[in-house]
C-alpha angles and dihedrals in degrees: 000000000000092000092050092051091048091051091047091050091048091050092049090049092050092049091050091048095049093044090047091053091046091051092047092052091048090049091048092052092047096247093128102079094162109018114201128219091267091055091048091048091050091049091049093048095046096088091050092047091048091049092051089049093049096042103041111014107032118085088221098057104053133066104251110184091186089059092054098050110110118229119268113285095020116120114245115250 
């Protein structure tokens, strides 16, 4: 049950992120003449969604000690 809820939350997060990016691109190109409240909510949530992606999901945003370990025999820097 826990795994199913986690997968559902991850899917919902991904849908929100993709739709937020799609809305932001449409807004940037001027395709949103009359944005609705859902479009405005997605635009408002986009920085938070991007921060969560960068901080917790992206390999560039977190401190990964396994990524920084040099191969065997290499001198540490």
